[in-house]
mmCIF file of the N, C-alpha and C atoms, coordinates in Angstrom:
data_MODEL
# 
_entry.id   MODEL 
# 
loop_
_atom_site.group_PDB 
_atom_site.id 
_atom_site.type_symbol 
_atom_site.label_atom_id 
_atom_site.label_alt_id 
_atom_site.label_comp_id 
_atom_site.label_asym_id 
_atom_site.label_entity_id 
_atom_site.label_seq_id 
_atom_site.pdbx_PDB_ins_code 
_atom_site.Cartn_x 
_atom_site.Cartn_y 
_atom_site.Cartn_z 
_atom_site.occupancy 
_atom_site.B_iso_or_equiv 
_atom_site.pdbx_formal_charge 
_atom_site.auth_seq_id 
_atom_site.auth_comp_id 
_atom_site.auth_asym_id 
_atom_site.auth_atom_id 
_atom_site.pdbx_PDB_model_num 
ATOM 1   N N  . MET A 1 1  ? 3.119   -46.345 -15.194 1.00 0.00 ? 1  MET A N  1 
ATOM 2   C CA . MET A 1 1  ? 2.275   -44.936 -15.880 1.00 0.00 ? 1  MET A CA 1 
ATOM 3   C C  . MET A 1 1  ? 1.258   -44.863 -16.275 1.00 0.00 ? 1  MET A C  1 
ATOM 4   N N  . ARG A 1 2  ? 0.657   -46.417 -16.045 1.00 0.00 ? 2  ARG A N  1 
ATOM 5   C CA . ARG A 1 2  ? -0.395  -46.279 -15.856 1.00 0.00 ? 2  ARG A CA 1 
ATOM 6   C C  . ARG A 1 2  ? -1.532  -46.086 -15.488 1.00 0.00 ? 2  ARG A C  1 
ATOM 7   N N  . ARG A 1 3  ? -0.793  -46.509 -14.124 1.00 0.00 ? 3  ARG A N  1 
ATOM 8   C CA . ARG A 1 3  ? -2.117  -45.417 -12.846 1.00 0.00 ? 3  ARG A CA 1 
ATOM 9   C C  . ARG A 1 3  ? -1.209  -44.296 -13.010 1.00 0.00 ? 3  ARG A C  1 
ATOM 10  N N  . LEU A 1 4  ? -0.304  -43.362 -13.531 1.00 0.00 ? 4  LEU A N  1 
ATOM 11  C CA . LEU A 1 4  ? -0.128  -42.672 -13.659 1.00 0.00 ? 4  LEU A CA 1 
ATOM 12  C C  . LEU A 1 4  ? -1.373  -41.604 -14.692 1.00 0.00 ? 4  LEU A C  1 
ATOM 13  N N  . ALA A 1 5  ? -2.214  -41.970 -16.276 1.00 0.00 ? 5  ALA A N  1 
ATOM 14  C CA . ALA A 1 5  ? -2.576  -41.984 -16.888 1.00 0.00 ? 5  ALA A CA 1 
ATOM 15  C C  . ALA A 1 5  ? -3.889  -40.985 -15.646 1.00 0.00 ? 5  ALA A C  1 
ATOM 16  N N  . PRO A 1 6  ? -4.663  -41.950 -15.167 1.00 0.00 ? 6  PRO A N  1 
ATOM 17  C CA . PRO A 1 6  ? -6.373  -41.278 -14.892 1.00 0.00 ? 6  PRO A CA 1 
ATOM 18  C C  . PRO A 1 6  ? -5.748  -39.680 -13.641 1.00 0.00 ? 6  PRO A C  1 
ATOM 19  N N  . VAL A 1 7  ? -5.210  -39.851 -13.270 1.00 0.00 ? 7  VAL A N  1 
ATOM 20  C CA . VAL A 1 7  ? -4.399  -39.124 -12.131 1.00 0.00 ? 7  VAL A CA 1 
ATOM 21  C C  . VAL A 1 7  ? -4.464  -37.538 -13.346 1.00 0.00 ? 7  VAL A C  1 
ATOM 22  N N  . LEU A 1 8  ? -3.593  -38.713 -13.788 1.00 0.00 ? 8  LEU A N  1 
ATOM 23  C CA . LEU A 1 8  ? -3.704  -36.406 -15.288 1.00 0.00 ? 8  LEU A CA 1 
ATOM 24  C C  . LEU A 1 8  ? -4.835  -36.155 -16.111 1.00 0.00 ? 8  LEU A C  1 
ATOM 25  N N  . ARG A 1 9  ? -5.187  -36.712 -16.470 1.00 0.00 ? 9  ARG A N  1 
ATOM 26  C CA . ARG A 1 9  ? -7.090  -36.986 -16.664 1.00 0.00 ? 9  ARG A CA 1 
ATOM 27  C C  . ARG A 1 9  ? -8.154  -36.143 -15.896 1.00 0.00 ? 9  ARG A C  1 
ATOM 28  N N  . LEU A 1 10 ? -7.449  -36.390 -14.797 1.00 0.00 ? 10 LEU A N  1 
ATOM 29  C CA . LEU A 1 10 ? -8.882  -35.910 -13.330 1.00 0.00 ? 10 LEU A CA 1 
ATOM 30  C C  . LEU A 1 10 ? -7.566  -34.502 -13.486 1.00 0.00 ? 10 LEU A C  1 
ATOM 31  N N  . LEU A 1 11 ? -6.743  -33.990 -13.494 1.00 0.00 ? 11 LEU A N  1 
ATOM 32  C CA . LEU A 1 11 ? -6.181  -33.331 -13.355 1.00 0.00 ? 11 LEU A CA 1 
ATOM 33  C C  . LEU A 1 11 ? -6.523  -31.716 -14.438 1.00 0.00 ? 11 LEU A C  1 
ATOM 34  N N  . VAL A 1 12 ? -6.135  -31.956 -15.503 1.00 0.00 ? 12 VAL A N  1 
ATOM 35  C CA . VAL A 1 12 ? -6.314  -31.900 -16.693 1.00 0.00 ? 12 VAL A CA 1 
ATOM 36  C C  . VAL A 1 12 ? -7.810  -31.506 -16.970 1.00 0.00 ? 12 VAL A C  1 
ATOM 37  N N  . ILE A 1 13 ? -8.797  -32.111 -16.942 1.00 0.00 ? 13 ILE A N  1 
ATOM 38  C CA . ILE A 1 13 ? -10.185 -31.731 -16.041 1.00 0.00 ? 13 ILE A CA 1 
ATOM 39  C C  . ILE A 1 13 ? -10.699 -31.074 -15.085 1.00 0.00 ? 13 ILE A C  1 
ATOM 40  N N  . GLY A 1 14 ? -9.902  -30.640 -13.587 1.00 0.00 ? 14 GLY A N  1 
ATOM 41  C CA . GLY A 1 14 ? -10.538 -29.592 -13.254 1.00 0.00 ? 14 GLY A CA 1 
ATOM 42  C C  . GLY A 1 14 ? -9.785  -28.532 -13.313 1.00 0.00 ? 14 GLY A C  1 
ATOM 43  N N  . LEU A 1 15 ? -8.218  -28.747 -14.066 1.00 0.00 ? 15 LEU A N  1 
ATOM 44  C CA . LEU A 1 15 ? -7.717  -27.093 -14.671 1.00 0.00 ? 15 LEU A CA 1 
ATOM 45  C C  . LEU A 1 15 ? -8.882  -27.084 -15.573 1.00 0.00 ? 15 LEU A C  1 
ATOM 46  N N  . VAL A 1 16 ? -9.438  -27.271 -16.331 1.00 0.00 ? 16 VAL A N  1 
ATOM 47  C CA . VAL A 1 16 ? -9.909  -26.528 -17.470 1.00 0.00 ? 16 VAL A CA 1 
ATOM 48  C C  . VAL A 1 16 ? -11.255 -26.572 -16.992 1.00 0.00 ? 16 VAL A C  1 
ATOM 49  N N  . ALA A 1 17 ? -11.836 -27.132 -15.846 1.00 0.00 ? 17 ALA A N  1 
ATOM 50  C CA . ALA A 1 17 ? -13.361 -26.974 -15.105 1.00 0.00 ? 17 ALA A CA 1 
ATOM 51  C C  . ALA A 1 17 ? -13.064 -25.268 -14.618 1.00 0.00 ? 17 ALA A C  1 
ATOM 52  N N  . LEU A 1 18 ? -11.650 -25.167 -13.839 1.00 0.00 ? 18 LEU A N  1 
ATOM 53  C CA . LEU A 1 18 ? -11.568 -24.197 -12.929 1.00 0.00 ? 18 LEU A CA 1 
ATOM 54  C C  . LEU A 1 18 ? -11.231 -23.124 -13.400 1.00 0.00 ? 18 LEU A C  1 
ATOM 55  N N  . PHE A 1 19 ? -10.512 -22.473 -14.992 1.00 0.00 ? 19 PHE A N  1 
ATOM 56  C CA . PHE A 1 19 ? -10.489 -21.696 -15.973 1.00 0.00 ? 19 PHE A CA 1 
ATOM 57  C C  . PHE A 1 19 ? -11.723 -21.744 -16.610 1.00 0.00 ? 19 PHE A C  1 
ATOM 58  N N  . ALA A 1 20 ? -12.420 -22.258 -16.557 1.00 0.00 ? 20 ALA A N  1 
ATOM 59  C CA . ALA A 1 20 ? -14.157 -21.441 -17.464 1.00 0.00 ? 20 ALA A CA 1 
ATOM 60  C C  . ALA A 1 20 ? -15.503 -21.057 -16.651 1.00 0.00 ? 20 ALA A C  1 
ATOM 61  N N  . ALA A 1 21 ? -14.476 -21.368 -15.342 1.00 0.00 ? 21 ALA A N  1 
ATOM 62  C CA . ALA A 1 21 ? -15.393 -20.959 -14.821 1.00 0.00 ? 21 ALA A CA 1 
ATOM 63  C C  . ALA A 1 21 ? -14.927 -19.863 -14.436 1.00 0.00 ? 21 ALA A C  1 
ATOM 64  N N  . CYS A 1 22 ? -14.049 -19.416 -14.521 1.00 0.00 ? 22 CYS A N  1 
ATOM 65  C CA . CYS A 1 22 ? -13.063 -17.848 -13.547 1.00 0.00 ? 22 CYS A CA 1 
ATOM 66  C C  . CYS A 1 22 ? -13.103 -16.655 -15.205 1.00 0.00 ? 22 CYS A C  1 
ATOM 67  N N  . ASP A 1 23 ? -13.631 -17.806 -16.246 1.00 0.00 ? 23 ASP A N  1 
ATOM 68  C CA . ASP A 1 23 ? -13.875 -16.904 -17.779 1.00 0.00 ? 23 ASP A CA 1 
ATOM 69  C C  . ASP A 1 23 ? -15.369 -15.806 -17.335 1.00 0.00 ? 23 ASP A C  1 
ATOM 70  N N  . THR A 1 24 ? -14.669 -14.547 -17.893 1.00 0.00 ? 24 THR A N  1 
ATOM 71  C CA . THR A 1 24 ? -15.178 -13.261 -17.940 1.00 0.00 ? 24 THR A CA 1 
ATOM 72  C C  . THR A 1 24 ? -16.488 -12.946 -19.422 1.00 0.00 ? 24 THR A C  1 
ATOM 73  N N  . SER A 1 25 ? -15.825 -14.300 -20.366 1.00 0.00 ? 25 SER A N  1 
ATOM 74  C CA . SER A 1 25 ? -16.830 -13.505 -21.904 1.00 0.00 ? 25 SER A CA 1 
ATOM 75  C C  . SER A 1 25 ? -18.205 -13.945 -21.625 1.00 0.00 ? 25 SER A C  1 
ATOM 76  N N  . ASN A 1 26 ? -18.223 -14.995 -20.512 1.00 0.00 ? 26 ASN A N  1 
ATOM 77  C CA . ASN A 1 26 ? -19.841 -14.710 -20.546 1.00 0.00 ? 26 ASN A CA 1 
ATOM 78  C C  . ASN A 1 26 ? -20.532 -13.926 -19.889 1.00 0.00 ? 26 ASN A C  1 
ATOM 79  N N  . ALA A 1 27 ? -19.932 -13.339 -18.977 1.00 0.00 ? 27 ALA A N  1 
ATOM 80  C CA . ALA A 1 27 ? -20.644 -12.295 -17.793 1.00 0.00 ? 27 ALA A CA 1 
ATOM 81  C C  . ALA A 1 27 ? -21.504 -11.589 -18.357 1.00 0.00 ? 27 ALA A C  1 
ATOM 82  N N  . PRO A 1 28 ? -22.401 -11.510 -17.971 1.00 0.00 ? 28 PRO A N  1 
ATOM 83  C CA . PRO A 1 28 ? -23.473 -10.544 -17.952 1.00 0.00 ? 28 PRO A CA 1 
ATOM 84  C C  . PRO A 1 28 ? -23.277 -8.891  -18.412 1.00 0.00 ? 28 PRO A C  1 
ATOM 85  N N  . ALA A 1 29 ? -24.585 -8.587  -19.323 1.00 0.00 ? 29 ALA A N  1 
ATOM 86  C CA . ALA A 1 29 ? -24.479 -7.204  -19.920 1.00 0.00 ? 29 ALA A CA 1 
ATOM 87  C C  . ALA A 1 29 ? -24.043 -5.880  -17.902 1.00 0.00 ? 29 ALA A C  1 
ATOM 88  N N  . ASP A 1 30 ? -25.123 -6.751  -17.332 1.00 0.00 ? 30 ASP A N  1 
ATOM 89  C CA . ASP A 1 30 ? -25.015 -5.683  -16.403 1.00 0.00 ? 30 ASP A CA 1 
ATOM 90  C C  . ASP A 1 30 ? -24.152 -5.958  -15.191 1.00 0.00 ? 30 ASP A C  1 
ATOM 91  N N  . HIS A 1 31 ? -22.169 -6.645  -15.699 1.00 0.00 ? 31 HIS A N  1 
ATOM 92  C CA . HIS A 1 31 ? -21.760 -7.091  -14.676 1.00 0.00 ? 31 HIS A CA 1 
ATOM 93  C C  . HIS A 1 31 ? -20.524 -5.726  -15.279 1.00 0.00 ? 31 HIS A C  1 
ATOM 94  N N  . THR A 1 32 ? -20.477 -4.577  -14.742 1.00 0.00 ? 32 THR A N  1 
ATOM 95  C CA . THR A 1 32 ? -19.634 -3.821  -15.608 1.00 0.00 ? 32 THR A CA 1 
ATOM 96  C C  . THR A 1 32 ? -18.623 -3.486  -14.512 1.00 0.00 ? 32 THR A C  1 
ATOM 97  N N  . VAL A 1 33 ? -18.379 -3.649  -13.621 1.00 0.00 ? 33 VAL A N  1 
ATOM 98  C CA . VAL A 1 33 ? -17.510 -3.425  -12.839 1.00 0.00 ? 33 VAL A CA 1 
ATOM 99  C C  . VAL A 1 33 ? -16.178 -4.236  -12.952 1.00 0.00 ? 33 VAL A C  1 
ATOM 100 N N  . ASN A 1 34 ? -14.707 -3.854  -13.318 1.00 0.00 ? 34 ASN A N  1 
ATOM 101 C CA . ASN A 1 34 ? -13.564 -4.802  -13.763 1.00 0.00 ? 34 ASN A CA 1 
ATOM 102 C C  . ASN A 1 34 ? -13.108 -4.729  -12.633 1.00 0.00 ? 34 ASN A C  1 
ATOM 103 N N  . GLU A 1 35 ? -13.311 -5.991  -11.749 1.00 0.00 ? 35 GLU A N  1 
ATOM 104 C CA . GLU A 1 35 ? -12.166 -6.064  -10.451 1.00 0.00 ? 35 GLU A CA 1 
ATOM 105 C C  . GLU A 1 35 ? -10.561 -7.227  -11.549 1.00 0.00 ? 35 GLU A C  1 
ATOM 106 N N  . ASN A 1 36 ? -9.737  -6.900  -11.723 1.00 0.00 ? 36 ASN A N  1 
ATOM 107 C CA . ASN A 1 36 ? -8.591  -7.927  -12.007 1.00 0.00 ? 36 ASN A CA 1 
ATOM 108 C C  . ASN A 1 36 ? -9.006  -8.780  -12.824 1.00 0.00 ? 36 ASN A C  1 
ATOM 109 N N  . GLY A 1 37 ? -9.876  -8.189  -14.504 1.00 0.00 ? 37 GLY A N  1 
ATOM 110 C CA . GLY A 1 37 ? -10.003 -8.625  -15.216 1.00 0.00 ? 37 GLY A CA 1 
ATOM 111 C C  . GLY A 1 37 ? -11.231 -9.503  -15.299 1.00 0.00 ? 37 GLY A C  1 
ATOM 112 N N  . VAL A 1 38 ? -11.976 -9.694  -13.791 1.00 0.00 ? 38 VAL A N  1 
ATOM 113 C CA . VAL A 1 38 ? -12.806 -10.351 -13.346 1.00 0.00 ? 38 VAL A CA 1 
ATOM 114 C C  . VAL A 1 38 ? -13.864 -9.282  -13.729 1.00 0.00 ? 38 VAL A C  1 
ATOM 115 N N  . PHE A 1 39 ? -15.372 -9.461  -14.522 1.00 0.00 ? 39 PHE A N  1 
ATOM 116 C CA . PHE A 1 39 ? -17.152 -8.521  -14.359 1.00 0.00 ? 39 PHE A CA 1 
ATOM 117 C C  . PHE A 1 39 ? -17.953 -8.515  -13.548 1.00 0.00 ? 39 PHE A C  1 
ATOM 118 N N  . HIS A 1 40 ? -17.760 -7.879  -12.504 1.00 0.00 ? 40 HIS A N  1 
ATOM 119 C CA . HIS A 1 40 ? -19.267 -7.910  -11.525 1.00 0.00 ? 40 HIS A CA 1 
ATOM 120 C C  . HIS A 1 40 ? -19.949 -6.899  -11.531 1.00 0.00 ? 40 HIS A C  1 
ATOM 121 N N  . LYS A 1 41 ? -21.468 -7.693  -11.532 1.00 0.00 ? 41 LYS A N  1 
ATOM 122 C CA . LYS A 1 41 ? -22.116 -6.364  -11.083 1.00 0.00 ? 41 LYS A CA 1 
ATOM 123 C C  . LYS A 1 41 ? -21.795 -5.232  -9.425  1.00 0.00 ? 41 LYS A C  1 
ATOM 124 N N  . PRO A 1 42 ? -22.119 -4.405  -10.365 1.00 0.00 ? 42 PRO A N  1 
ATOM 125 C CA . PRO A 1 42 ? -22.068 -3.944  -8.972  1.00 0.00 ? 42 PRO A CA 1 
ATOM 126 C C  . PRO A 1 42 ? -22.633 -3.815  -7.954  1.00 0.00 ? 42 PRO A C  1 
ATOM 127 N N  . GLY A 1 43 ? -22.522 -3.366  -6.926  1.00 0.00 ? 43 GLY A N  1 
ATOM 128 C CA . GLY A 1 43 ? -22.989 -4.213  -5.003  1.00 0.00 ? 43 GLY A CA 1 
ATOM 129 C C  . GLY A 1 43 ? -21.893 -5.418  -4.704  1.00 0.00 ? 43 GLY A C  1 
ATOM 130 N N  . LEU A 1 44 ? -21.089 -5.382  -5.604  1.00 0.00 ? 44 LEU A N  1 
ATOM 131 C CA . LEU A 1 44 ? -19.919 -6.422  -5.515  1.00 0.00 ? 44 LEU A CA 1 
ATOM 132 C C  . LEU A 1 44 ? -19.752 -6.840  -3.422  1.00 0.00 ? 44 LEU A C  1 
ATOM 133 N N  . GLN A 1 45 ? -19.548 -5.803  -3.663  1.00 0.00 ? 45 GLN A N  1 
ATOM 134 C CA . GLN A 1 45 ? -18.961 -5.658  -1.512  1.00 0.00 ? 45 GLN A CA 1 
ATOM 135 C C  . GLN A 1 45 ? -19.489 -6.145  -0.743  1.00 0.00 ? 45 GLN A C  1 
ATOM 136 N N  . ASN A 1 46 ? -20.885 -6.397  -1.215  1.00 0.00 ? 46 ASN A N  1 
ATOM 137 C CA . ASN A 1 46 ? -21.486 -6.929  -0.528  1.00 0.00 ? 46 ASN A CA 1 
ATOM 138 C C  . ASN A 1 46 ? -22.619 -8.334  -1.282  1.00 0.00 ? 46 ASN A C  1 
ATOM 139 N N  . PRO A 1 47 ? -21.988 -9.291  -1.062  1.00 0.00 ? 47 PRO A N  1 
ATOM 140 C CA . PRO A 1 47 ? -21.956 -10.513 -2.537  1.00 0.00 ? 47 PRO A CA 1 
ATOM 141 C C  . PRO A 1 47 ? -23.562 -11.085 -1.592  1.00 0.00 ? 47 PRO A C  1 
ATOM 142 N N  . THR A 1 48 ? -23.662 -11.423 -0.913  1.00 0.00 ? 48 THR A N  1 
ATOM 143 C CA . THR A 1 48 ? -25.193 -11.823 0.176   1.00 0.00 ? 48 THR A CA 1 
ATOM 144 C C  . THR A 1 48 ? -25.980 -11.465 -0.349  1.00 0.00 ? 48 THR A C  1 
ATOM 145 N N  . VAL A 1 49 ? -26.170 -9.273  -0.512  1.00 0.00 ? 49 VAL A N  1 
ATOM 146 C CA . VAL A 1 49 ? -27.753 -8.994  -0.399  1.00 0.00 ? 49 VAL A CA 1 
ATOM 147 C C  . VAL A 1 49 ? -27.543 -8.782  -1.892  1.00 0.00 ? 49 VAL A C  1 
ATOM 148 N N  . ASN A 1 50 ? -26.465 -8.559  -3.068  1.00 0.00 ? 50 ASN A N  1 
ATOM 149 C CA . ASN A 1 50 ? -26.584 -8.719  -4.567  1.00 0.00 ? 50 ASN A CA 1 
ATOM 150 C C  . ASN A 1 50 ? -26.715 -9.099  -5.047  1.00 0.00 ? 50 ASN A C  1 
ATOM 151 N N  . CYS A 1 51 ? -25.972 -11.026 -5.008  1.00 0.00 ? 51 CYS A N  1 
ATOM 152 C CA . CYS A 1 51 ? -25.068 -11.679 -6.253  1.00 0.00 ? 51 CYS A CA 1 
ATOM 153 C C  . CYS A 1 51 ? -25.517 -13.025 -5.707  1.00 0.00 ? 51 CYS A C  1 
ATOM 154 N N  . THR A 1 52 ? -27.177 -13.302 -5.232  1.00 0.00 ? 52 THR A N  1 
ATOM 155 C CA . THR A 1 52 ? -27.647 -14.817 -4.869  1.00 0.00 ? 52 THR A CA 1 
ATOM 156 C C  . THR A 1 52 ? -27.997 -14.639 -5.710  1.00 0.00 ? 52 THR A C  1 
ATOM 157 N N  . GLU A 1 53 ? -29.648 -13.869 -6.335  1.00 0.00 ? 53 GLU A N  1 
ATOM 158 C CA . GLU A 1 53 ? -29.873 -13.896 -7.715  1.00 0.00 ? 53 GLU A CA 1 
ATOM 159 C C  . GLU A 1 53 ? -29.940 -15.054 -8.262  1.00 0.00 ? 53 GLU A C  1 
ATOM 160 N N  . CYS A 1 54 ? -28.733 -14.639 -8.751  1.00 0.00 ? 54 CYS A N  1 
ATOM 161 C CA . CYS A 1 54 ? -27.922 -15.476 -9.522  1.00 0.00 ? 54 CYS A CA 1 
ATOM 162 C C  . CYS A 1 54 ? -26.819 -16.627 -8.933  1.00 0.00 ? 54 CYS A C  1 
ATOM 163 N N  . HIS A 1 55 ? -26.005 -16.351 -8.107  1.00 0.00 ? 55 HIS A N  1 
ATOM 164 C CA . HIS A 1 55 ? -25.556 -17.072 -7.640  1.00 0.00 ? 55 HIS A CA 1 
ATOM 165 C C  . HIS A 1 55 ? -25.476 -17.982 -6.780  1.00 0.00 ? 55 HIS A C  1 
ATOM 166 N N  . GLY A 1 56 ? -27.079 -18.099 -6.134  1.00 0.00 ? 56 GLY A N  1 
ATOM 167 C CA . GLY A 1 56 ? -27.117 -18.211 -5.216  1.00 0.00 ? 56 GLY A CA 1 
ATOM 168 C C  . GLY A 1 56 ? -27.463 -18.332 -4.179  1.00 0.00 ? 56 GLY A C  1 
ATOM 169 N N  . ALA A 1 57 ? -28.463 -18.780 -2.769  1.00 0.00 ? 57 ALA A N  1 
ATOM 170 C CA . ALA A 1 57 ? -28.030 -18.567 -1.671  1.00 0.00 ? 57 ALA A CA 1 
ATOM 171 C C  . ALA A 1 57 ? -27.125 -18.238 -0.578  1.00 0.00 ? 57 ALA A C  1 
ATOM 172 N N  . SER A 1 58 ? -26.298 -19.084 -1.006  1.00 0.00 ? 58 SER A N  1 
ATOM 173 C CA . SER A 1 58 ? -25.102 -19.105 -0.287  1.00 0.00 ? 58 SER A CA 1 
ATOM 174 C C  . SER A 1 58 ? -23.892 -18.862 -1.496  1.00 0.00 ? 58 SER A C  1 
ATOM 175 N N  . LEU A 1 59 ? -24.158 -18.196 -2.385  1.00 0.00 ? 59 LEU A N  1 
ATOM 176 C CA . LEU A 1 59 ? -22.771 -18.404 -3.438  1.00 0.00 ? 59 LEU A CA 1 
ATOM 177 C C  . LEU A 1 59 ? -22.739 -19.658 -3.586  1.00 0.00 ? 59 LEU A C  1 
ATOM 178 N N  . GLN A 1 60 ? -22.690 -20.644 -3.206  1.00 0.00 ? 60 GLN A N  1 
ATOM 179 C CA . GLN A 1 60 ? -22.252 -21.413 -4.361  1.00 0.00 ? 60 GLN A CA 1 
ATOM 180 C C  . GLN A 1 60 ? -23.301 -22.006 -6.047  1.00 0.00 ? 60 GLN A C  1 
ATOM 181 N N  . GLY A 1 61 ? -23.079 -20.842 -6.023  1.00 0.00 ? 61 GLY A N  1 
ATOM 182 C CA . GLY A 1 61 ? -23.982 -20.929 -7.553  1.00 0.00 ? 61 GLY A CA 1 
ATOM 183 C C  . GLY A 1 61 ? -25.265 -21.349 -8.082  1.00 0.00 ? 61 GLY A C  1 
ATOM 184 N N  . GLY A 1 62 ? -26.228 -21.204 -9.196  1.00 0.00 ? 62 GLY A N  1 
ATOM 185 C CA . GLY A 1 62 ? -27.325 -20.862 -9.447  1.00 0.00 ? 62 GLY A CA 1 
ATOM 186 C C  . GLY A 1 62 ? -27.241 -20.409 -10.382 1.00 0.00 ? 62 GLY A C  1 
ATOM 187 N N  . ARG A 1 63 ? -28.510 -19.615 -11.160 1.00 0.00 ? 63 ARG A N  1 
ATOM 188 C CA . ARG A 1 63 ? -27.879 -19.640 -13.024 1.00 0.00 ? 63 ARG A CA 1 
ATOM 189 C C  . ARG A 1 63 ? -26.627 -19.153 -13.642 1.00 0.00 ? 63 ARG A C  1 
ATOM 190 N N  . GLY A 1 64 ? -25.603 -18.597 -12.240 1.00 0.00 ? 64 GLY A N  1 
ATOM 191 C CA . GLY A 1 64 ? -24.598 -18.231 -12.313 1.00 0.00 ? 64 GLY A CA 1 
ATOM 192 C C  . GLY A 1 64 ? -23.399 -19.274 -11.478 1.00 0.00 ? 64 GLY A C  1 
ATOM 193 N N  . PRO A 1 65 ? -22.169 -18.933 -12.280 1.00 0.00 ? 65 PRO A N  1 
ATOM 194 C CA . PRO A 1 65 ? -21.035 -20.466 -11.487 1.00 0.00 ? 65 PRO A CA 1 
ATOM 195 C C  . PRO A 1 65 ? -21.514 -19.731 -9.997  1.00 0.00 ? 65 PRO A C  1 
ATOM 196 N N  . SER A 1 66 ? -20.916 -20.578 -9.327  1.00 0.00 ? 66 SER A N  1 
ATOM 197 C CA . SER A 1 66 ? -20.227 -20.584 -7.669  1.00 0.00 ? 66 SER A CA 1 
ATOM 198 C C  . SER A 1 66 ? -19.336 -19.254 -7.840  1.00 0.00 ? 66 SER A C  1 
ATOM 199 N N  . CYS A 1 67 ? -19.444 -18.478 -6.745  1.00 0.00 ? 67 CYS A N  1 
ATOM 200 C CA . CYS A 1 67 ? -18.684 -17.529 -6.625  1.00 0.00 ? 67 CYS A CA 1 
ATOM 201 C C  . CYS A 1 67 ? -17.180 -18.020 -5.815  1.00 0.00 ? 67 CYS A C  1 
ATOM 202 N N  . THR A 1 68 ? -17.426 -19.721 -5.318  1.00 0.00 ? 68 THR A N  1 
ATOM 203 C CA . THR A 1 68 ? -16.454 -20.169 -4.477  1.00 0.00 ? 68 THR A CA 1 
ATOM 204 C C  . THR A 1 68 ? -15.051 -20.662 -5.811  1.00 0.00 ? 68 THR A C  1 
ATOM 205 N N  . SER A 1 69 ? -15.639 -20.746 -7.008  1.00 0.00 ? 69 SER A N  1 
ATOM 206 C CA . SER A 1 69 ? -14.832 -21.469 -7.844  1.00 0.00 ? 69 SER A CA 1 
ATOM 207 C C  . SER A 1 69 ? -13.654 -20.319 -8.293  1.00 0.00 ? 69 SER A C  1 
ATOM 208 N N  . CYS A 1 70 ? -13.928 -19.062 -8.427  1.00 0.00 ? 70 CYS A N  1 
ATOM 209 C CA . CYS A 1 70 ? -12.843 -18.054 -8.468  1.00 0.00 ? 70 CYS A CA 1 
ATOM 210 C C  . CYS A 1 70 ? -12.497 -17.586 -7.246  1.00 0.00 ? 70 CYS A C  1 
ATOM 211 N N  . HIS A 1 71 ? -12.926 -16.782 -5.785  1.00 0.00 ? 71 HIS A N  1 
ATOM 212 C CA . HIS A 1 71 ? -12.289 -16.699 -5.212  1.00 0.00 ? 71 HIS A CA 1 
ATOM 213 C C  . HIS A 1 71 ? -12.555 -18.006 -3.386  1.00 0.00 ? 71 HIS A C  1 
ATOM 214 N N  . GLY A 1 72 ? -12.161 -18.996 -3.508  1.00 0.00 ? 72 GLY A N  1 
ATOM 215 C CA . GLY A 1 72 ? -12.281 -19.799 -2.859  1.00 0.00 ? 72 GLY A CA 1 
ATOM 216 C C  . GLY A 1 72 ? -13.441 -19.918 -2.115  1.00 0.00 ? 72 GLY A C  1 
ATOM 217 N N  . VAL A 1 73 ? -12.702 -20.143 -0.415  1.00 0.00 ? 73 VAL A N  1 
ATOM 218 C CA . VAL A 1 73 ? -13.842 -19.844 0.704   1.00 0.00 ? 73 VAL A CA 1 
ATOM 219 C C  . VAL A 1 73 ? -14.167 -18.370 1.283   1.00 0.00 ? 73 VAL A C  1 
ATOM 220 N N  . LYS A 1 74 ? -13.658 -17.942 0.990   1.00 0.00 ? 74 LYS A N  1 
ATOM 221 C CA . LYS A 1 74 ? -13.701 -16.364 1.194   1.00 0.00 ? 74 LYS A CA 1 
ATOM 222 C C  . LYS A 1 74 ? -15.300 -16.222 1.655   1.00 0.00 ? 74 LYS A C  1 
ATOM 223 N N  . TRP A 1 75 ? -16.004 -16.991 1.016   1.00 0.00 ? 75 TRP A N  1 
ATOM 224 C CA . TRP A 1 75 ? -17.703 -16.494 0.787   1.00 0.00 ? 75 TRP A CA 1 
ATOM 225 C C  . TRP A 1 75 ? -18.083 -17.090 2.349   1.00 0.00 ? 75 TRP A C  1 
# 
């Protein structure tokens, strides 16, 4: 049972980080497009042009979170 505790702790931390990354309560005011409860900035259909200022050139994060934290490796 003691071996399982560190694994469970890491799993819980990972799940908390995942859900925090997709939290929309911290979305900037200009993120007005609601996609399944998650707010994006207009122009989200072309993220490598419209989202890199905050989410980084590769959309892996910058001032904003990584897009892959919610979208997976789609980007």
